[in-house]
RONU-760826 format. One record per residue (C-alpha): residue in three letters; x, y, z; residue number from 1. Coordinates in Angstrom, 1 decimal, always signed. Last residue first. Layout:
BEGIN
<"Ala", <X, Y, Z>, NUM>;
...
END
This chain:
BEGIN
<"Glu", <+4.6, +34.7, +5.5>, 463>;
<"Tyr", <+6.1, +34.5, +9.1>, 462>;
<"Gln", <+3.4, +32.5, +11.0>, 461>;
<"Glu", <+2.2, +30.4, +8.1>, 460>;
<"Arg", <+5.8, +29.3, +7.5>, 459>;
<"Tyr", <+6.2, +28.6, +11.2>, 458>;
<"Lys", <+3.4, +26.0, +11.4>, 457>;
<"Arg", <+3.9, +24.4, +8.0>, 456>;
<"Val", <+7.7, +23.9, +8.5>, 455>;
<"Ile", <+7.2, +22.4, +12.0>, 454>;
<"Met", <+4.4, +20.0, +10.8>, 453>;
<"Phe", <+6.5, +19.0, +7.8>, 452>;
<"Ala", <+9.5, +18.3, +10.1>, 451>;
<"Ile", <+7.3, +16.0, +12.3>, 450>;
<"Ile", <+6.0, +14.2, +9.2>, 449>;
<"Asn", <+9.4, +13.7, +7.8>, 448>;
<"Leu", <+10.7, +12.3, +11.1>, 447>;
<"Val", <+7.8, +9.9, +11.2>, 446>;
<"Leu", <+8.6, +8.7, +7.7>, 445>;
<"Thr", <+12.2, +8.2, +8.6>, 444>;
<"Val", <+11.2, +6.0, +11.6>, 443>;
<"Val", <+8.8, +4.0, +9.5>, 442>;
<"Phe", <+11.4, +3.4, +6.8>, 441>;
<"Leu", <+13.9, +2.3, +9.4>, 440>;
<"Ala", <+11.4, -0.2, +10.8>, 439>;
<"Leu", <+10.7, -1.5, +7.2>, 438>;
<"Gly", <+14.4, -1.9, +6.5>, 437>;
<"Leu", <+14.9, -3.8, +9.7>, 436>;
<"Ala", <+12.1, -6.1, +8.8>, 435>;
<"Phe", <+13.6, -6.5, +5.3>, 434>;
<"Ala", <+17.0, -7.5, +6.7>, 433>;
<"Ala", <+15.2, -10.0, +8.9>, 432>;
<"Leu", <+14.1, -11.8, +5.8>, 431>;
<"Thr", <+17.7, -13.0, +5.2>, 430>;
<"Lys", <+18.1, -14.6, +8.6>, 429>;
<"Pro", <+14.5, -15.8, +8.7>, 428>;
<"Ser", <+15.2, -18.0, +5.7>, 427>;
<"Asp", <+13.3, -17.4, +2.4>, 426>;
<"Phe", <+16.3, -15.9, +0.5>, 425>;
<"Glu", <+18.6, -18.8, +1.4>, 424>;
<"Gln", <+22.0, -17.1, +1.7>, 423>;
<"Asp", <+25.2, -17.0, -0.3>, 422>;
<"Gly", <+27.1, -13.9, +0.8>, 421>;
<"Thr", <+26.0, -10.6, +2.0>, 420>;
<"Leu", <+22.3, -9.9, +2.7>, 419>;
<"Leu", <+22.4, -10.2, +6.5>, 418>;
<"Ser", <+25.7, -8.2, +6.7>, 417>;
<"Val", <+24.3, -5.3, +4.6>, 416>;
<"Ile", <+21.1, -5.1, +6.6>, 415>;
<"Gln", <+23.1, -5.3, +9.9>, 414>;
<"Val", <+25.2, -2.4, +8.8>, 413>;
<"Thr", <+22.1, -0.4, +7.9>, 412>;
<"Val", <+20.4, -1.0, +11.3>, 411>;
<"Thr", <+23.4, +0.0, +13.3>, 410>;
<"Thr", <+26.2, -1.6, +15.3>, 409>;
<"Val", <+27.9, -1.0, +18.7>, 408>;
<"Ala", <+31.4, -1.0, +20.2>, 407>;
<"Asp", <+31.4, +0.7, +23.6>, 406>;
<"Phe", <+32.8, +4.1, +24.4>, 405>;
<"Pro", <+29.5, +5.8, +23.8>, 404>;
<"Asn", <+27.9, +3.9, +26.7>, 403>;
<"Leu", <+24.2, +3.6, +26.0>, 402>;
<"Thr", <+24.4, -0.2, +25.7>, 401>;
<"Leu", <+22.6, -3.1, +24.2>, 400>;
<"Lys", <+25.3, -4.7, +22.0>, 399>;
<"Ala", <+25.0, -5.8, +18.4>, 398>;
<"Arg", <+28.3, -6.9, +16.9>, 397>;
<"Leu", <+29.3, -5.5, +13.5>, 396>;
<"Ser", <+31.4, -2.8, +15.1>, 395>;
<"Ala", <+32.2, +0.9, +15.3>, 394>;
<"Ala", <+34.9, +2.6, +13.1>, 393>;
<"Met", <+35.1, +0.6, +9.9>, 392>;
<"Val", <+31.5, -0.8, +9.7>, 391>;
<"Val", <+30.0, +2.3, +11.2>, 390>;
<"Ile", <+31.7, +4.7, +8.7>, 389>;
<"Met", <+30.6, +2.5, +5.8>, 388>;
<"Thr", <+26.9, +2.3, +6.7>, 387>;
<"Glu", <+25.2, +5.7, +6.9>, 386>;
<"Gly", <+21.4, +5.6, +6.7>, 385>;
<"Ile", <+20.7, +7.0, +10.1>, 384>;
<"Ala", <+23.2, +9.8, +9.7>, 383>;
<"Arg", <+21.9, +10.8, +6.3>, 382>;
<"Ser", <+18.3, +10.8, +7.5>, 381>;
<"Val", <+19.3, +12.9, +10.5>, 380>;
<"Ala", <+21.3, +15.3, +8.4>, 379>;
<"Leu", <+18.3, +15.7, +6.0>, 378>;
<"Leu", <+16.1, +16.4, +9.0>, 377>;
<"Val", <+18.5, +18.9, +10.4>, 376>;
<"Gly", <+18.5, +20.7, +7.1>, 375>;
<"Ala", <+14.7, +20.7, +6.8>, 374>;
<"Ala", <+14.5, +22.0, +10.4>, 373>;
<"Ile", <+16.8, +24.8, +9.5>, 372>;
<"Gly", <+14.7, +25.6, +6.5>, 371>;
<"Pro", <+11.5, +25.8, +8.5>, 370>;
<"Leu", <+13.3, +27.7, +11.4>, 369>;
<"Ala", <+14.4, +30.6, +9.2>, 368>;
<"Ala", <+11.8, +33.0, +10.6>, 367>;
<"Pro", <+12.4, +31.8, +14.2>, 366>;
<"Leu", <+16.2, +32.0, +13.7>, 365>;
<"Leu", <+16.2, +35.5, +12.2>, 364>;
<"Val", <+13.7, +37.3, +14.5>, 363>;
<"Lys", <+14.3, +36.8, +18.2>, 362>;
<"Gln", <+17.7, +35.1, +18.4>, 361>;
<"Ile", <+19.3, +36.7, +15.4>, 360>;
<"Met", <+17.8, +40.1, +16.1>, 359>;
<"Glu", <+19.0, +39.9, +19.7>, 358>;
<"Ser", <+22.5, +39.0, +18.5>, 357>;
<"Lys", <+22.5, +42.0, +16.1>, 356>;
<"Thr", <+21.3, +44.4, +18.7>, 355>;
<"Ser", <+17.6, +45.3, +19.0>, 354>;
<"Gly", <+16.5, +48.9, +19.3>, 353>;
<"Leu", <+13.1, +48.7, +17.7>, 352>;
<"Ala", <+14.5, +50.0, +14.4>, 351>;
<"Tyr", <+17.0, +47.1, +14.4>, 350>;
<"Ala", <+14.2, +44.5, +14.6>, 349>;
<"Gly", <+12.4, +46.3, +11.8>, 348>;
<"Asp", <+15.5, +46.3, +9.7>, 347>;
<"Arg", <+16.0, +42.6, +10.2>, 346>;
<"Leu", <+12.4, +41.8, +9.3>, 345>;
<"Ser", <+12.6, +44.1, +6.2>, 344>;
<"Gln", <+15.7, +42.3, +5.0>, 343>;
<"Pro", <+13.4, +39.4, +4.1>, 342>;
<"Val", <+14.7, +35.9, +5.2>, 341>;
<"Ala", <+16.2, +34.2, +2.2>, 340>;
<"Asn", <+19.7, +34.7, +3.5>, 339>;
<"Met", <+18.7, +32.7, +6.6>, 338>;
<"Thr", <+17.4, +29.9, +4.5>, 337>;
<"Asp", <+20.5, +29.6, +2.4>, 336>;
<"Asp", <+22.7, +29.6, +5.5>, 335>;
<"Ser", <+20.5, +26.9, +7.1>, 334>;
<"Leu", <+20.7, +24.7, +4.0>, 333>;
<"Ser", <+24.5, +25.0, +3.8>, 332>;
<"Ser", <+25.2, +24.7, +7.5>, 331>;
<"Ile", <+23.0, +21.7, +8.1>, 330>;
<"Tyr", <+24.0, +19.5, +5.1>, 329>;
<"Pro", <+27.5, +20.8, +5.4>, 328>;
<"Ile", <+27.9, +19.4, +9.0>, 327>;
<"Ile", <+26.8, +15.9, +7.9>, 326>;
<"Met", <+30.3, +14.4, +7.5>, 325>;
<"Ile", <+31.8, +15.9, +10.6>, 324>;
<"Gly", <+28.9, +14.4, +12.7>, 323>;
<"Met", <+29.6, +11.0, +11.1>, 322>;
<"Val", <+33.3, +11.3, +12.2>, 321>;
<"Leu", <+32.2, +12.1, +15.7>, 320>;
<"Gly", <+29.5, +9.4, +15.8>, 319>;
<"Ala", <+31.9, +6.6, +14.5>, 318>;
<"Ala", <+34.5, +7.5, +17.1>, 317>;
<"Leu", <+31.9, +7.8, +19.9>, 316>;
<"Ala", <+30.2, +4.5, +19.0>, 315>;
<"Ser", <+33.5, +2.7, +19.6>, 314>;
<"Glu", <+36.1, +0.7, +17.7>, 313>;
<"Ser", <+39.5, +1.5, +19.1>, 312>;
<"Pro", <+38.5, -0.4, +22.3>, 311>;
<"Ile", <+38.2, +1.3, +25.7>, 310>;
<"Ser", <+40.3, +1.2, +28.8>, 309>;
<"Phe", <+39.7, +4.2, +31.0>, 308>;
<"Gly", <+42.3, +5.9, +33.3>, 307>;
<"Phe", <+42.1, +9.4, +32.1>, 306>;
<"Arg", <+45.1, +9.1, +29.9>, 305>;
<"Glu", <+43.6, +5.8, +28.6>, 304>;
<"Ala", <+40.5, +7.7, +27.4>, 303>;
<"Met", <+42.7, +10.1, +25.4>, 302>;
<"Thr", <+44.5, +7.2, +23.7>, 301>;
<"Arg", <+41.3, +5.4, +22.9>, 300>;
<"Val", <+39.7, +8.5, +21.4>, 299>;
<"Phe", <+42.8, +9.1, +19.3>, 298>;
<"Pro", <+43.0, +5.5, +18.1>, 297>;
<"Gly", <+39.4, +5.7, +16.9>, 296>;
<"Val", <+39.7, +9.2, +15.4>, 295>;
<"Ile", <+42.8, +8.6, +13.3>, 294>;
<"Leu", <+43.0, +5.2, +11.5>, 293>;
<"Ala", <+39.5, +3.8, +11.8>, 292>;
<"Ala", <+37.6, +7.2, +11.7>, 291>;
<"Phe", <+39.8, +8.6, +8.8>, 290>;
<"Phe", <+39.4, +5.3, +6.9>, 289>;
<"Gly", <+35.7, +5.4, +7.4>, 288>;
<"Tyr", <+35.5, +9.1, +6.3>, 287>;
<"Val", <+37.4, +8.0, +3.1>, 286>;
<"Val", <+34.8, +5.2, +2.7>, 285>;
<"Thr", <+32.1, +7.8, +3.0>, 284>;
<"Pro", <+33.3, +9.5, -0.2>, 283>;
<"Ile", <+34.1, +13.3, +0.3>, 282>;
<"Gly", <+31.6, +15.4, -1.5>, 281>;
<"Ala", <+29.6, +16.6, +1.5>, 280>;
<"Leu", <+32.9, +17.8, +3.2>, 279>;
<"Ile", <+33.5, +20.1, +0.1>, 278>;
<"Glu", <+30.4, +22.0, +1.3>, 277>;
<"Leu", <+32.4, +23.5, +4.2>, 276>;
<"Val", <+35.1, +24.8, +1.8>, 275>;
<"Pro", <+32.4, +26.2, -0.5>, 274>;
<"Lys", <+30.8, +28.1, +2.4>, 273>;
<"Ile", <+34.1, +29.5, +3.9>, 272>;
<"Val", <+35.5, +31.1, +0.7>, 271>;
<"Ser", <+32.5, +33.0, -0.7>, 270>;
<"Arg", <+31.6, +33.9, +2.8>, 269>;
<"Ala", <+35.0, +35.5, +3.5>, 268>;
<"Arg", <+34.6, +37.6, +0.4>, 267>;
<"Pro", <+31.0, +38.6, +1.2>, 266>;
<"Ser", <+32.1, +39.6, +4.7>, 265>;
<"Ala", <+31.2, +37.2, +7.5>, 264>;
<"Tyr", <+28.9, +38.3, +10.4>, 263>;
<"Glu", <+25.3, +37.6, +9.3>, 262>;
<"Ser", <+25.0, +34.7, +6.9>, 261>;
<"Thr", <+28.5, +33.2, +7.1>, 260>;
<"Phe", <+28.5, +33.4, +10.9>, 259>;
<"Ile", <+24.9, +32.2, +11.4>, 258>;
<"Ala", <+25.5, +29.3, +9.0>, 257>;
<"Ala", <+28.7, +28.3, +10.9>, 256>;
<"Phe", <+26.7, +28.5, +14.2>, 255>;
<"Leu", <+24.1, +26.2, +12.8>, 254>;
<"Gly", <+26.6, +23.7, +11.4>, 253>;
<"Ile", <+28.7, +23.6, +14.5>, 252>;
<"Pro", <+25.6, +23.3, +16.8>, 251>;
<"Val", <+23.9, +20.7, +14.7>, 250>;
<"Ser", <+27.0, +18.7, +13.7>, 249>;
<"Leu", <+28.4, +17.6, +17.1>, 248>;
<"Ala", <+25.3, +16.6, +19.0>, 247>;
<"Leu", <+23.9, +15.4, +15.7>, 246>;
<"Ala", <+26.7, +12.8, +15.3>, 245>;
<"Ile", <+26.5, +11.7, +18.9>, 244>;
<"Ala", <+22.7, +11.3, +18.6>, 243>;
<"Ser", <+23.1, +9.3, +15.3>, 242>;
<"Ile", <+25.6, +7.0, +17.0>, 241>;
<"Leu", <+23.3, +6.3, +19.9>, 240>;
<"Phe", <+20.2, +6.1, +17.7>, 239>;
<"Thr", <+21.7, +3.4, +15.5>, 238>;
<"Gly", <+23.1, +1.5, +18.5>, 237>;
<"Val", <+19.8, +1.6, +20.3>, 236>;
<"Phe", <+18.0, +0.3, +17.1>, 235>;
<"Val", <+20.5, -2.6, +16.8>, 234>;
<"Pro", <+20.3, -3.5, +20.5>, 233>;
<"Val", <+16.5, -3.5, +20.4>, 232>;
<"Ala", <+16.4, -5.9, +17.4>, 231>;
<"Gly", <+15.6, -9.1, +19.3>, 230>;
<"Phe", <+16.0, -11.6, +16.5>, 229>;
<"Ser", <+17.7, -14.6, +18.2>, 228>;
<"Gly", <+18.1, -17.6, +15.8>, 227>;
<"Ala", <+16.5, -21.0, +16.2>, 226>;
<"Ser", <+18.5, -23.5, +14.1>, 225>;
<"Gly", <+21.3, -23.7, +16.6>, 224>;
<"Ile", <+22.3, -27.2, +15.8>, 223>;
<"Gln", <+21.3, -28.3, +12.3>, 222>;
<"Asp", <+18.3, -30.0, +10.8>, 221>;
<"Ala", <+16.2, -26.7, +10.7>, 220>;
<"Arg", <+18.7, -25.0, +8.5>, 219>;
<"Leu", <+20.6, -22.1, +10.0>, 218>;
<"Ala", <+19.4, -19.1, +12.1>, 217>;
<"Thr", <+22.5, -18.7, +14.3>, 216>;
<"His", <+23.7, -15.7, +12.3>, 215>;
<"Pro", <+20.6, -13.8, +13.4>, 214>;
<"Ala", <+22.1, -13.1, +16.8>, 213>;
<"Trp", <+20.4, -10.0, +18.3>, 212>;
<"His", <+19.5, -10.3, +22.0>, 211>;
<"Thr", <+17.4, -7.6, +23.7>, 210>;
<"Gly", <+14.0, -8.6, +22.4>, 209>;
<"Thr", <+11.3, -5.9, +22.4>, 208>;
<"Phe", <+10.7, -5.0, +18.8>, 207>;
<"Phe", <+11.6, -8.4, +17.3>, 206>;
<"Glu", <+10.2, -10.5, +20.1>, 205>;
<"Leu", <+6.9, -8.7, +19.9>, 204>;
<"Ile", <+6.8, -9.1, +16.1>, 203>;
<"Ser", <+7.1, -12.9, +16.7>, 202>;
<"Val", <+9.4, -14.6, +14.2>, 201>;
<"Ser", <+8.3, -17.1, +11.6>, 200>;
<"Lys", <+5.2, -15.3, +10.3>, 199>;
<"Phe", <+7.0, -12.0, +11.1>, 198>;
<"Phe", <+9.6, -12.7, +8.4>, 197>;
<"Arg", <+6.9, -13.2, +5.7>, 196>;
<"Leu", <+5.3, -10.0, +6.8>, 195>;
<"Ser", <+8.7, -8.2, +6.4>, 194>;
<"Glu", <+9.0, -9.6, +2.8>, 193>;
<"Phe", <+5.6, -8.2, +1.9>, 192>;
<"Leu", <+6.3, -4.8, +3.6>, 191>;
<"Val", <+9.7, -4.4, +1.9>, 190>;
<"Ser", <+8.2, -5.3, -1.5>, 189>;
<"Ala", <+5.2, -3.0, -1.0>, 188>;
<"Val", <+7.3, +0.0, +0.2>, 187>;
<"Ile", <+9.6, -0.3, -2.8>, 186>;
<"Ser", <+6.8, -0.8, -5.3>, 185>;
<"Leu", <+4.9, +2.2, -3.8>, 184>;
<"Thr", <+8.0, +4.4, -4.2>, 183>;
<"Thr", <+8.6, +3.2, -7.7>, 182>;
<"Phe", <+5.0, +3.8, -8.7>, 181>;
<"Ile", <+5.1, +7.3, -7.3>, 180>;
<"Ala", <+8.3, +8.1, -9.2>, 179>;
<"Leu", <+6.9, +6.5, -12.4>, 178>;
<"Leu", <+3.7, +8.5, -12.0>, 177>;
<"Ala", <+5.6, +11.7, -11.8>, 176>;
<"Cys", <+7.7, +10.7, -14.9>, 175>;
<"Ala", <+4.5, +9.8, -16.7>, 174>;
<"Gly", <+3.0, +13.2, -15.9>, 173>;
<"Leu", <+6.0, +14.9, -17.3>, 172>;
<"Leu", <+5.8, +12.8, -20.5>, 171>;
<"Ala", <+2.1, +13.6, -20.8>, 170>;
<"Thr", <+2.7, +17.3, -20.4>, 169>;
<"Val", <+5.4, +17.1, -23.0>, 168>;
<"Ile", <+3.1, +15.3, -25.4>, 167>;
<"Ala", <+0.3, +17.9, -24.8>, 166>;
<"Glu", <+2.7, +20.7, -25.2>, 165>;
<"Val", <+3.8, +19.3, -28.5>, 164>;
<"Arg", <+0.2, +18.8, -29.6>, 163>;
<"His", <-0.8, +22.4, -28.7>, 162>;
<"Arg", <+2.3, +23.8, -30.4>, 161>;
<"Ala", <+1.8, +21.8, -33.6>, 160>;
<"Arg", <-1.8, +23.0, -34.3>, 159>;
<"Leu", <-1.3, +22.4, -38.0>, 158>;
<"Tyr", <-2.8, +25.4, -39.9>, 157>;
<"Pro", <+0.4, +26.5, -41.7>, 156>;
<"Ser", <+1.0, +22.9, -42.8>, 155>;
<"Ile", <+3.2, +20.0, -41.7>, 154>;
<"Arg", <+1.4, +16.7, -42.2>, 153>;
<"His", <+3.9, +15.4, -44.7>, 152>;
<"Tyr", <+6.6, +15.3, -42.0>, 151>;
<"Phe", <+4.2, +13.4, -39.7>, 150>;
<"Phe", <+4.0, +10.4, -42.1>, 149>;
<"Ala", <+7.6, +10.4, -43.2>, 148>;
<"Ala", <+9.0, +10.5, -39.6>, 147>;
<"Ser", <+6.5, +7.8, -38.5>, 146>;
<"Gly", <+7.6, +5.5, -41.2>, 145>;
<"Leu", <+11.3, +6.2, -40.6>, 144>;
<"Gly", <+10.9, +5.5, -36.9>, 143>;
<"Val", <+8.7, +2.4, -37.3>, 142>;
<"Thr", <+11.1, +0.8, -39.7>, 141>;
<"Phe", <+14.2, +1.6, -37.8>, 140>;
<"Val", <+12.7, +0.5, -34.5>, 139>;
<"Val", <+11.5, -2.8, -36.0>, 138>;
<"Thr", <+14.9, -3.5, -37.5>, 137>;
<"Leu", <+16.8, -2.5, -34.4>, 136>;
<"Met", <+14.6, -4.8, -32.3>, 135>;
<"Ala", <+15.3, -7.7, -34.8>, 134>;
<"Trp", <+19.0, -6.9, -34.4>, 133>;
<"Arg", <+18.7, -7.1, -30.6>, 132>;
<"Ser", <+16.7, -10.3, -30.7>, 131>;
<"Ser", <+19.2, -12.0, -33.1>, 130>;
<"Gln", <+22.1, -11.1, -30.8>, 129>;
<"Lys", <+20.3, -12.5, -27.7>, 128>;
<"Leu", <+19.3, -15.7, -29.5>, 127>;
<"Gly", <+22.8, -16.2, -30.9>, 126>;
<"Ser", <+24.5, -15.6, -27.6>, 125>;
<"Tyr", <+22.1, -18.1, -25.9>, 124>;
<"Val", <+22.7, -20.7, -28.7>, 123>;
<"Pro", <+26.5, -20.1, -28.5>, 122>;
<"Val", <+26.4, -21.1, -24.8>, 121>;
<"Leu", <+24.0, -24.0, -25.4>, 120>;
<"His", <+26.7, -26.3, -26.8>, 119>;
<"Lys", <+28.4, -26.2, -23.4>, 118>;
<"Leu", <+25.4, -27.8, -21.7>, 117>;
<"Ser", <+26.4, -31.5, -21.9>, 116>;
<"Asp", <+29.9, -30.6, -20.8>, 115>;
<"Asp", <+28.7, -29.1, -17.6>, 114>;
<"Ile", <+29.3, -25.4, -16.9>, 113>;
<"Lys", <+32.1, -23.7, -15.1>, 112>;
<"Phe", <+31.8, -20.1, -13.8>, 111>;
<"Phe", <+34.5, -17.6, -12.5>, 110>;
<"Gly", <+37.1, -17.6, -15.2>, 109>;
<"Thr", <+34.7, -17.9, -18.1>, 108>;
<"Gln", <+33.0, -14.6, -17.4>, 107>;
<"Gly", <+32.7, -13.7, -21.0>, 106>;
<"Glu", <+29.0, -12.8, -21.4>, 105>;
<"Ala", <+28.2, -16.3, -22.7>, 104>;
<"Val", <+29.8, -17.7, -19.6>, 103>;
<"Ala", <+27.7, -15.6, -17.3>, 102>;
<"Lys", <+24.5, -16.4, -19.2>, 101>;
<"Leu", <+25.2, -20.1, -19.1>, 100>;
<"Arg", <+25.9, -19.8, -15.4>, 99>;
<"Asp", <+22.6, -18.1, -14.7>, 98>;
<"Leu", <+20.8, -20.8, -16.7>, 97>;
<"Trp", <+22.6, -23.5, -14.8>, 96>;
<"Leu", <+21.3, -22.1, -11.5>, 95>;
<"Ser", <+17.8, -21.7, -12.9>, 94>;
<"Ile", <+17.8, -25.3, -14.0>, 93>;
<"Glu", <+19.0, -26.3, -10.6>, 92>;
<"Ala", <+16.1, -24.6, -8.9>, 91>;
<"Glu", <+13.6, -26.2, -11.4>, 90>;
<"Phe", <+15.0, -29.7, -10.6>, 89>;
<"Leu", <+17.4, -31.4, -13.1>, 88>;
<"Ser", <+16.8, -35.0, -14.3>, 87>;
<"Pro", <+16.0, -34.1, -17.9>, 86>;
<"Met", <+19.5, -32.7, -18.6>, 85>;
<"Ala", <+19.8, -31.7, -22.3>, 84>;
<"Glu", <+16.1, -31.4, -22.9>, 83>;
<"Arg", <+15.5, -29.5, -19.7>, 82>;
<"Ile", <+18.5, -27.2, -20.5>, 81>;
<"His", <+16.9, -26.4, -23.9>, 80>;
<"Asn", <+13.6, -25.6, -22.3>, 79>;
<"Ala", <+15.3, -23.3, -19.8>, 78>;
<"Met", <+17.1, -21.6, -22.8>, 77>;
<"Ile", <+13.7, -20.8, -24.4>, 76>;
<"Asn", <+12.2, -19.6, -21.2>, 75>;
<"Ser", <+15.2, -17.4, -20.4>, 74>;
<"Ile", <+15.2, -15.9, -23.9>, 73>;
<"Val", <+11.5, -14.9, -23.6>, 72>;
<"Phe", <+11.9, -13.6, -20.0>, 71>;
<"Pro", <+15.1, -11.6, -20.9>, 70>;
<"Glu", <+13.4, -10.0, -24.0>, 69>;
<"Val", <+10.3, -8.7, -22.4>, 68>;
<"Thr", <+11.8, -5.6, -20.8>, 67>;
<"Leu", <+14.3, -4.9, -23.6>, 66>;
<"Trp", <+11.4, -5.1, -26.2>, 65>;
<"Leu", <+9.2, -2.8, -24.1>, 64>;
<"Phe", <+12.0, -0.2, -23.8>, 63>;
<"Ala", <+12.9, -0.4, -27.5>, 62>;
<"Ile", <+9.3, -0.1, -28.6>, 61>;
<"Val", <+8.7, +2.9, -26.3>, 60>;
<"Ala", <+11.9, +4.6, -27.6>, 59>;
<"Cys", <+10.9, +4.0, -31.2>, 58>;
<"Pro", <+7.4, +5.3, -30.6>, 57>;
<"Leu", <+8.9, +8.5, -28.9>, 56>;
<"Ala", <+11.4, +9.2, -31.8>, 55>;
<"Ser", <+9.0, +9.9, -34.7>, 54>;
<"Gln", <+6.1, +11.8, -32.9>, 53>;
<"Leu", <+8.6, +13.7, -30.8>, 52>;
<"Ala", <+10.7, +14.8, -33.8>, 51>;
<"Val", <+7.8, +15.7, -36.0>, 50>;
<"Tyr", <+6.2, +17.8, -33.3>, 49>;
<"Ala", <+9.5, +19.4, -32.3>, 48>;
<"Gly", <+10.1, +20.5, -35.9>, 47>;
<"His", <+6.6, +21.9, -36.2>, 46>;
<"Tyr", <+7.1, +23.6, -32.8>, 45>;
<"Ser", <+10.3, +25.2, -34.1>, 44>;
<"Pro", <+8.4, +26.6, -37.1>, 43>;
<"Gln", <+6.2, +28.7, -34.8>, 42>;
<"Ser", <+2.6, +27.6, -34.4>, 41>;
<"His", <-0.8, +28.6, -35.9>, 40>;
<"Phe", <+1.1, +30.1, -38.8>, 39>;
<"Gln", <-0.3, +33.5, -39.8>, 38>;
<"Arg", <+2.5, +35.2, -37.8>, 37>;
<"Leu", <+5.0, +33.4, -40.0>, 36>;
<"Pro", <+3.9, +35.4, -43.0>, 35>;
<"Ile", <+2.7, +33.3, -45.9>, 34>;
<"His", <+4.4, +33.9, -49.2>, 33>;
<"Glu", <+3.6, +30.4, -50.4>, 32>;
<"Arg", <+7.2, +29.5, -51.0>, 31>;
<"Arg", <+8.7, +31.5, -48.2>, 30>;
<"Ala", <+6.2, +30.2, -45.5>, 29>;
<"Ile", <+6.3, +26.7, -46.8>, 28>;
<"Arg", <+10.1, +26.7, -46.7>, 27>;
<"Leu", <+10.1, +27.9, -43.1>, 26>;
<"Ala", <+7.7, +25.1, -42.1>, 25>;
<"Lys", <+9.9, +22.6, -44.0>, 24>;
<"Lys", <+13.1, +23.9, -42.3>, 23>;
<"Thr", <+11.6, +23.3, -38.8>, 22>;
<"Gly", <+10.5, +19.8, -39.8>, 21>;
<"Val", <+14.0, +18.9, -41.2>, 20>;
<"Val", <+15.8, +20.2, -38.1>, 19>;
<"Tyr", <+13.5, +18.5, -35.6>, 18>;
<"Cys", <+13.4, +15.3, -37.7>, 17>;
<"Ile", <+17.2, +15.2, -37.9>, 16>;
<"Ser", <+17.7, +15.6, -34.2>, 15>;
<"Phe", <+15.0, +13.0, -33.1>, 14>;
<"Leu", <+16.2, +10.5, -35.7>, 13>;
<"Met", <+19.8, +11.0, -34.6>, 12>;
<"Leu", <+18.9, +10.2, -31.0>, 11>;
<"Ile", <+16.8, +7.2, -32.0>, 10>;
<"Phe", <+19.5, +5.9, -34.3>, 9>;
<"Ile", <+22.2, +6.3, -31.6>, 8>;
<"Ile", <+20.1, +4.3, -29.1>, 7>;
<"Thr", <+19.5, +1.6, -31.6>, 6>;
<"Ile", <+23.2, +1.4, -32.7>, 5>;
<"Ser", <+24.1, +1.0, -29.0>, 4>;
<"Leu", <+21.7, -1.8, -28.6>, 3>;
<"Ser", <+23.0, -3.5, -31.8>, 2>;
<"Met", <+26.5, -3.5, -30.3>, 1>;
END
């Protein structure tokens, strides 16, 4: 509750300071008969200056407080647990600490705690509540103090506009740095865990092995402790399903974009394009149901009519449904790119005697190729990263095959299965998920580089 009050206080402080600061600047102008044009900054900048200088310190304090709070409370509670049960190991202390937090948050039906630790549940709740009220007190004091200080600094000669723009620029730069830092953190974490995996499993075996059976990687004292981590079947299954999806979606999406851009009337385009884009908003689990209940049995029935016996779960069924799912990514971006091609290029082609089809082939498609490549790249990334359709329409079993009627699996499905359930985080089975993620990241990066080269080449040619 106190956290909600803190957020509401910061928002109200920002709004009130903006209104009060703006009104004070206007009041000074009327009282001292100073024209607004003689103010260094408009009254709205004075209000924004007071609001930002008052609310930003409060937001920073709240963020840092909430970042540090879990570590401080966890250390205090861990000391209490050690005093209550001195014989526990550090891993067991962490386990009981998680259970205490769950029970304190109301999850009493799922977690049970020892009788000797029950008295610590209200202790944890009290610490957390006291911390939040202390945070609210600090934020309240700092916010009101900052508001009073910067409110009295308002004057006709205050360079409020420069300072507001400097603060906004700093905030925008912080957002950009946050995005970069997040990306680097993700890459570093995946790379670090992948290196731990490759210390126990040969990188050559991972990228060239043809048998994928990580579920056999149990404890060293059990039978079948050495798992098989040949990831070739997983990569082949990923590229097989993605290739089927692209073989369906690229022609249909591109032809749909050509039709809506060049042949359809404005009224028809206003209907067709939104209907196609609805496909992008359908949840993937719905596509999975459609693949499992409709497409899979249909493919099996059609194959049986031609004398083939195939399972309901197949790469073809998953690829077809995935292709339907990514059609709007290609059609929408390609249509927007084609409409952005200057009309002068079309008119020049017609003036030279080209027909509409010739103009599309020789002028429109080459000029729109950067946008089309971006749409196809987005579709490829979407296909490679899809999980639910493959789980419901293909299989969880890795099989090295290029037969579209066989059941295969993909990288993302294996990552989910490896990280599902109670697992030892430092076991090869769990770390294999990070190795698969790193390989998928490298593939996506290479595709982005190729698309960037295509875009740069043809953009220079047609600009």
